[in-house]
C-alpha positions, -999 to 999 in steps of 0.1 A, spaced: 354 523 477 341 558 471 305 558 459 289 587 441 251 587 441 235 613 419 198 619 411 189 618 374 184 656 374 218 662 391 202 681 419 210 657 448 245 642 451 260 621 478 297 611 479 307 587 505 333 561 515 371 558 511 390 550 480 415 526 497 439 531 468 469 538 491 477 547 527 460 577 543 478 609 531 491 591 499 458 582 483 456 599 450 421 588 442 408 603 475 428 635 469 414 638 434 378 633 445 382 658 473 398 683 449 371 680 422 342 682 447 357 711 467 365 731 436 330 726 423 314 736 456 336 767 458 329 777 422 292 774 426 292 794 458 313 821 442 284 828 418 256 825 444 259 816 481 224 803 480 226 781 449 234 749 468 233 734 502 262 712 511 273 693 542 305 674 549 299 647 575 327 622 584 334 604 551 304 618 533 295 649 513 260 658 504 252 684 478 217 697 471 210 722 443 187 749 456 188 772 425 188 757 391 210 782 373 231 778 341 263 781 360 253 755 386 242 731 359 275 735 340 296 731 372 277 701 385 278 684 351 316 691 349 321 676 383 302 645 374 321 641 341 354 644 360 343 619 386 332 595 359 365 597 341 383 590 374 360 560 380 369 546 346 406 546 355 402 535 391 373 510 389 382 494 422 382 526 441 354 548 429 319 539 416 293 562 401 258 550 410 
């Protein structure tokens, strides 16, 4: 199961685990999470390279907001909304904590 742990202020987010929806390379839940998170990180960095710190470590992504800008807040909120929608459809594969 993928676990998304987010602080109340959306400034520290950790995404870890594996969806286990299907075989490696065919897992649509994993692909969706990867796509949502990667797109969000790239969008934030396109506004300001120093707005966030992120690190991808085997099976885990950590995002820390360094600059609380309007764009960053909107993009992080959008990411969390998309991940929440995904978790409502695939309850056994992704959990928002």
